[in-house]
ROSE-4610 file (N, C-alpha, C; in Angstrom, 1 decimal, always signed):
// ROSE-4610
residu = [M/M/M/T/T/T/K/K/K/V/V/V/E/E/E/S/S/S/K/K/K/P/P/P/Q/Q/Q/S/S/S/R/R/R/T/T/T/A/A/A/E/E/E/K/K/K/T/T/T/T/T/T/V/V/V/G/G/G/S/S/S/K/K/K/S/S/S/L/L/L/S/S/S/T/T/T/L/L/L/K/K/K/P/P/P/S/S/S/K/K/K/L/L/L/T/T/T/K/K/K/K/K/K/A/A/A/R/R/R/L/L/L/I/I/I/S/S/S/L/L/L/L/L/L/S/S/S/K/K/K/D/D/D/A/A/A/G/G/G/A/A/A/D/D/D/I/I/I/T/T/T/S/S/S/I/I/I/S/S/S/K/K/K/K/K/K/L/L/L/G/G/G/W/W/W/L/L/L/P/P/P/H/H/H/T/T/T/T/T/T/R/R/R/A/A/A/A/A/A/L/L/L/S/S/S/G/G/G/L/L/L/R/R/R/K/K/K/A/A/A/G/G/G/Y/Y/Y/E/E/E/I/I/I/S/S/S/S/S/S/I/I/I/K/K/K/A/A/A/G/G/G/T/T/T/G/G/G/K/K/K/P/P/P/S/S/S/K/K/K/Y/Y/Y/R/R/R/I/I/I/T/T/T/S/S/S/A/A/A/P/P/P/A/A/A/E/E/E/Q/Q/Q/L/L/L/A/A/A/Q/Q/Q]
num = [1/1/1/2/2/2/3/3/3/4/4/4/5/5/5/6/6/6/7/7/7/8/8/8/9/9/9/10/10/10/11/11/11/12/12/12/13/13/13/14/14/14/15/15/15/16/16/16/17/17/17/18/18/18/19/19/19/20/20/20/21/21/21/22/22/22/23/23/23/24/24/24/25/25/25/26/26/26/27/27/27/28/28/28/29/29/29/30/30/30/31/31/31/32/32/32/33/33/33/34/34/34/35/35/35/36/36/36/37/37/37/38/38/38/39/39/39/40/40/40/41/41/41/42/42/42/43/43/43/44/44/44/45/45/45/46/46/46/47/47/47/48/48/48/49/49/49/50/50/50/51/51/51/52/52/52/53/53/53/54/54/54/55/55/55/56/56/56/57/57/57/58/58/58/59/59/59/60/60/60/61/61/61/62/62/62/63/63/63/64/64/64/65/65/65/66/66/66/67/67/67/68/68/68/69/69/69/70/70/70/71/71/71/72/72/72/73/73/73/74/74/74/75/75/75/76/76/76/77/77/77/78/78/78/79/79/79/80/80/80/81/81/81/82/82/82/83/83/83/84/84/84/85/85/85/86/86/86/87/87/87/88/88/88/89/89/89/90/90/90/91/91/91/92/92/92/93/93/93/94/94/94/95/95/95/96/96/96/97/97/97/98/98/98/99/99/99/100/100/100/101/101/101/102/102/102]
x = [+0.9/+0.0/+0.8/+0.5/+1.4/+0.7/+1.6/+1.3/+1.3/+0.3/-0.2/-0.1/+0.8/+1.0/-0.1/-0.7/-1.5/-0.6/-0.9/-0.1/-1.0/-0.3/-0.9/-1.6/-2.9/-3.6/-3.5/-3.2/-2.7/-3.9/-4.3/-5.5/-5.4/-6.0/-6.0/-7.1/-6.5/-7.6/-8.2/-9.5/-10.2/-10.6/-11.3/-12.2/-13.8/-14.3/-15.9/-16.1/-17.5/-17.8/-18.7/-18.9/-20.1/-19.9/-21.2/-21.5/-20.2/-19.6/-18.9/-17.1/-17.2/-16.2/-15.9/-14.4/-14.3/-13.7/-14.0/-13.6/-12.8/-11.7/-10.9/-11.7/-11.8/-12.4/-11.6/-12.0/-10.7/-11.6/-10.9/-11.4/-12.9/-13.7/-15.2/-14.8/-13.7/-13.6/-12.6/-12.2/-11.2/-12.0/-13.1/-13.8/-14.0/-13.8/-14.0/-15.2/-16.0/-17.1/-17.2/-16.5/-16.3/-16.8/-15.4/-15.8/-17.2/-17.8/-19.0/-20.0/-19.9/-20.8/-21.0/-19.6/-19.5/-19.8/-19.8/-20.3/-21.8/-22.4/-23.9/-24.6/-23.8/-24.1/-23.7/-23.2/-22.5/-23.7/-24.5/-25.6/-26.5/-27.3/-28.2/-28.9/-29.6/-30.9/-30.5/-29.4/-28.9/-29.7/-29.3/-29.9/-30.2/-31.6/-31.8/-31.3/-31.4/-30.5/-31.0/-32.0/-32.4/-31.7/-31.9/-31.0/-29.5/-28.7/-27.3/-27.3/-28.1/-27.8/-28.0/-28.9/-28.9/-27.6/-27.3/-26.2/-24.9/-24.6/-23.4/-23.3/-24.5/-24.5/-24.6/-24.9/-25.0/-26.6/-26.5/-27.6/-27.8/-29.2/-29.3/-28.5/-28.6/-27.5/-26.0/-25.5/-24.0/-24.4/-25.4/-25.2/-25.1/-26.3/-26.3/-24.8/-24.4/-22.9/-22.1/-22.1/-21.0/-21.2/-22.4/-22.8/-22.6/-22.5/-22.1/-20.4/-19.6/-18.0/-17.5/-18.7/-18.4/-18.6/-19.2/-19.4/-18.4/-17.7/-17.0/-15.4/-15.4/-14.3/-14.4/-15.5/-15.2/-16.2/-17.0/-17.8/-19.3/-19.8/-21.2/-22.4/-23.1/-24.1/-25.6/-26.2/-27.8/-28.8/-29.8/-30.7/-32.3/-32.7/-33.7/-34.9/-36.2/-37.1/-38.1/-38.4/-39.0/-40.7/-41.1/-42.7/-43.1/-44.5/-45.3/-45.1/-44.6/-44.5/-43.3/-42.3/-41.1/-40.0/-39.0/-37.8/-37.0/-36.3/-35.4/-34.5/-34.0/-32.7/-31.2/-30.1/-28.8/-28.2/-27.3/-26.7/-25.2/-24.1/-22.8/-23.4/-23.1/-22.9/-21.7/-20.5/-19.3/-18.3/-17.2/-16.2/-15.0/-14.2/-13.1/-12.0/-11.5/-10.2/-9.5/-9.1/-8.0/-8.3/-9.8/-10.4/-10.3/-10.8/-10.7/-9.2/-8.2/-7.0/-6.3/-6.8/-6.2/-6.6]
y = [-1.2/-0.2/+1.2/+2.2/+3.2/+4.5/+5.3/+6.6/+7.7/+8.4/+9.6/+10.9/+11.8/+12.9/+13.9/+14.8/+15.7/+17.0/+18.0/+19.2/+19.9/+21.0/+22.0/+23.1/+23.3/+24.1/+25.6/+26.6/+28.0/+28.4/+29.6/+30.4/+32.0/+32.6/+34.1/+34.8/+35.8/+36.5/+37.5/+38.1/+39.0/+39.5/+40.6/+41.4/+41.7/+41.3/+41.5/+42.5/+43.2/+44.1/+43.5/+44.1/+43.8/+45.4/+45.8/+47.4/+48.0/+48.8/+49.8/+49.3/+48.1/+47.2/+46.2/+45.8/+44.7/+43.4/+42.4/+41.0/+40.4/+39.9/+38.9/+37.5/+37.3/+35.9/+35.4/+34.4/+33.6/+33.7/+33.4/+33.2/+32.2/+32.4/+31.8/+30.1/+29.9/+28.3/+27.9/+28.6/+27.7/+28.4/+28.7/+28.8/+27.8/+28.1/+27.0/+27.4/+26.4/+26.6/+27.7/+27.8/+28.9/+30.2/+30.4/+31.6/+31.7/+30.5/+30.9/+31.1/+30.6/+30.9/+32.4/+33.2/+34.1/+35.0/+34.8/+35.5/+34.9/+34.2/+34.3/+35.3/+35.4/+36.0/+37.5/+38.0/+39.3/+40.0/+39.4/+39.8/+40.8/+41.9/+42.9/+42.1/+41.0/+40.3/+39.3/+39.1/+37.9/+36.5/+35.6/+34.0/+33.3/+32.3/+31.5/+30.1/+29.6/+28.1/+27.3/+27.0/+26.0/+26.4/+27.6/+28.1/+28.1/+28.4/+28.3/+26.5/+25.7/+24.4/+23.8/+23.8/+23.4/+23.9/+25.1/+25.7/+24.8/+24.7/+24.2/+22.7/+22.0/+20.7/+20.4/+21.1/+20.9/+20.3/+19.8/+19.6/+20.6/+21.3/+22.5/+22.4/+21.8/+21.6/+22.0/+21.6/+21.7/+23.3/+23.9/+25.3/+26.2/+25.6/+26.4/+26.7/+25.3/+25.2/+26.0/+26.1/+26.9/+28.6/+29.2/+30.2/+30.5/+29.7/+29.8/+30.0/+29.1/+29.3/+30.7/+31.2/+32.6/+33.5/+33.4/+34.3/+33.9/+32.9/+32.6/+33.3/+33.4/+33.8/+35.4/+36.2/+37.7/+38.5/+37.7/+38.0/+38.2/+39.6/+39.5/+39.5/+38.3/+38.3/+38.6/+39.0/+39.6/+38.6/+38.4/+37.5/+38.7/+38.4/+39.0/+37.9/+38.6/+37.9/+38.5/+37.3/+37.5/+37.7/+37.2/+37.2/+36.0/+35.8/+34.7/+33.6/+32.6/+31.7/+31.6/+32.6/+32.4/+32.3/+31.7/+31.2/+32.8/+33.0/+33.9/+33.9/+35.3/+35.3/+36.1/+35.3/+36.0/+36.5/+37.6/+38.6/+38.8/+39.0/+39.7/+40.8/+41.6/+43.1/+43.6/+42.9/+43.6/+42.1/+42.4/+41.4/+41.3/+40.5/+40.7/+41.5/+42.4/+43.1/+42.9/+41.6/+41.2/+40.6/+40.1/+39.9/+41.4/+42.3/+43.6/+44.2/+44.1/+44.4/+43.8/+42.7/+42.0/+42.7]
z = [-0.2/-0.2/-0.2/-1.1/-1.1/-0.2/+0.6/+1.3/+0.4/+0.3/-0.4/+0.4/+0.1/+1.1/+0.4/+1.4/+0.8/+0.9/+0.0/+0.2/+1.1/+1.8/+2.5/+1.6/+2.0/+1.1/+1.8/+1.1/+1.5/+1.3/+2.3/+2.8/+2.5/+1.8/+1.6/+2.4/+2.8/+3.7/+3.0/+3.3/+2.8/+3.6/+3.4/+4.6/+4.2/+5.1/+5.1/+6.1/+6.2/+7.5/+8.3/+9.4/+10.6/+10.8/+10.4/+10.2/+10.2/+10.9/+10.3/+10.5/+11.3/+11.8/+10.3/+10.1/+9.4/+10.2/+9.6/+10.1/+9.4/+9.5/+8.7/+8.4/+7.1/+6.6/+5.7/+5.5/+4.1/+2.8/+1.8/+0.6/+0.6/-0.5/-0.4/-0.6/-1.5/-1.9/-0.5/+0.2/+1.4/+2.5/+2.5/+4.3/+5.2/+6.2/+7.4/+7.8/+8.4/+9.0/+10.0/+10.8/+11.6/+11.0/+9.9/+8.9/+8.2/+8.1/+7.1/+8.1/+9.3/+10.5/+10.9/+10.9/+11.1/+9.9/+8.7/+7.6/+7.8/+8.0/+7.9/+9.0/+10.4/+11.6/+11.4/+10.3/+10.0/+9.3/+8.6/+7.6/+8.5/+8.1/+8.5/+9.2/+8.3/+8.8/+9.8/+10.1/+10.8/+10.2/+11.2/+10.8/+11.8/+11.5/+12.7/+12.7/+13.6/+14.1/+12.8/+12.4/+11.2/+9.9/+9.8/+8.2/+8.5/+9.6/+9.7/+9.8/+10.8/+10.5/+9.1/+8.3/+6.7/+6.3/+6.1/+5.3/+5.8/+6.9/+7.3/+7.6/+7.5/+7.6/+9.4/+10.0/+11.5/+12.2/+13.3/+14.1/+14.8/+15.0/+15.9/+17.3/+17.9/+19.2/+19.1/+17.6/+17.2/+17.0/+16.2/+15.7/+17.1/+18.0/+19.3/+19.9/+19.9/+20.9/+20.1/+18.4/+18.0/+18.4/+18.6/+19.0/+20.5/+21.2/+22.7/+22.2/+21.5/+21.1/+20.9/+19.8/+19.4/+20.5/+21.5/+22.6/+23.5/+23.7/+24.5/+24.2/+22.8/+22.1/+21.9/+22.3/+22.6/+21.4/+21.0/+19.8/+20.5/+20.3/+20.8/+20.2/+20.2/+19.6/+19.9/+19.3/+19.9/+19.0/+20.2/+19.5/+19.2/+18.1/+17.5/+17.5/+18.0/+18.2/+17.0/+16.3/+14.8/+15.0/+16.0/+16.2/+16.4/+16.5/+17.1/+16.3/+16.5/+15.8/+14.8/+14.9/+14.2/+14.9/+14.1/+14.8/+15.6/+16.2/+16.5/+15.6/+15.5/+14.4/+15.3/+15.0/+15.7/+15.0/+15.2/+14.6/+15.4/+14.6/+15.2/+15.4/+16.7/+16.8/+17.1/+17.6/+17.7/+17.6/+17.3/+17.1/+18.2/+18.8/+19.6/+18.9/+19.5/+19.3/+18.3/+18.8/+18.0/+16.4/+16.4/+15.3/+14.2/+15.0/+14.1/+13.5/+14.2/+14.1/+13.0/+12.1/+11.2/+9.8]
């Protein structure tokens, strides 16, 4: 059996904005799931747990855990009540200082 060596893939940083501040994200073809989650939550309309779960291929409890992880990392995430019978939407309102410095 032969061993196949994989080449390390390079990642190119691009800028995206959250309000008036910029966050560092990766090139769309090389996005990590965390970067995709941050991108979804950075939109003005925000995103609900169901849509995030579908787009990232996660179960709802995994999505909620990822939101908690972002909060622990210093992101400020607001919850927006959409109305009776509609799911809450989540949105990043500020990012940690080290993310904004990049």
